[in-house]
C-alpha positions, 0 to 999 in steps of 0.5 A: 181381611176376612173378620170371620175366625179361622177354623180350629179343630184343637182338642182341649182340657179333658178331651184331650187329656181323655183321649191321650190316656185312652191312647196310653191304656191301649199302648200298654194293654198291648206291651203287656200281652206281648212280653207276659204271652211272648214269656209263656210260649217262649218258656213252653219251647224251651221244654218243647217243640210240639205245636200243640202245646204250644198253641194250648199254651198260648192260647190259655195265656191269651185268654186269662191275660185279657180276662185279667186286664177287663176285669181288673180295669172294670173293677178300678174304673168302677171305683172311680166313677163310684168316687166321681158320683159320690163327690159330685152328689155332696156338691150337689148337697152343698150347692142346694144348703149353702149356695153362698158359701159355695159361690166364695169357694168358686171365686177363690178357686178362680183367683187362684187360677190367675183372675182378679178379685173383681173378675173371679167374683163376676165369673162365679157369679155367671158360672153358677147361673148358668149351672152351679153343678157343673161349673163346681165339678171342673174348677173344684173337683177336676170332673167333666159330669158330661164325660164320666168314666165308663167301666165296660168301655175301659174293660173292652179297651183293656180286653182287645189291646192285650189280646191284639198284643198276644197274638203276635207271638202266639202266631210267630211261635206256631205258624213257621217251621220248627227250627224257625220258631224261637228266632221269628218270635224273639225278632217279632216280639222284640220289634214289637216291644220297640214298637210300643215303646216308642208309641208310649214315649211320643204319647208322653212327651218323654225322650223315645231312647230310653223308653224303647231300650227298657222296653226292649231290655225287660222283653228280652230278659223276660223271654230269656229267663223263661226260655231257660226255665223251660229248658231246664225242666225239659231236660230233666224230663219234668 
């Protein structure tokens, strides 16, 4: 038997959590793009069958939604990043001014994770000697100082995910012949929502069937309501 340890490439800790968060955000962004744009173009289709009007409405909804998602994600993640930086700055100051108290605190935190008092003390001393700020950031604050959230990455990811989702109902409503537009759009959208519901459930280790039913049911309701409103407004000449 070989003494060499087998290779093990499984992601752990923050790397895995970060990857899953990005995947969930992408799925949710695409789902928002599908539902909001589908509701818009199906609603307009209830009032008019003009291809140019449908394309204009769909493009306007796509651009407005994607920019809104990107701006909201940028602001949200920027706030999170500022909070992380402030917490790290405070921890750095405490380590400089009260090193012994911080060592005791780190020891206590390691004890809470299941280590004995002696082992926790030894581990805290070694971690402090190696990199005190990184040790406290990870154990006490739950922050990886080498992987702070990036608002620009989040903004672009949301923009791309929403745009990709919104393109499906937009193309489905303008490309087919007039008599097939609504049917093709509804079938395409419900199929895509089933896929995003399944993906979101698998990423979150949740039950797949309820997630798919909720997703498809919500999208179907949104399209039914907007199409009904558009048909009503079109009938009265608004």
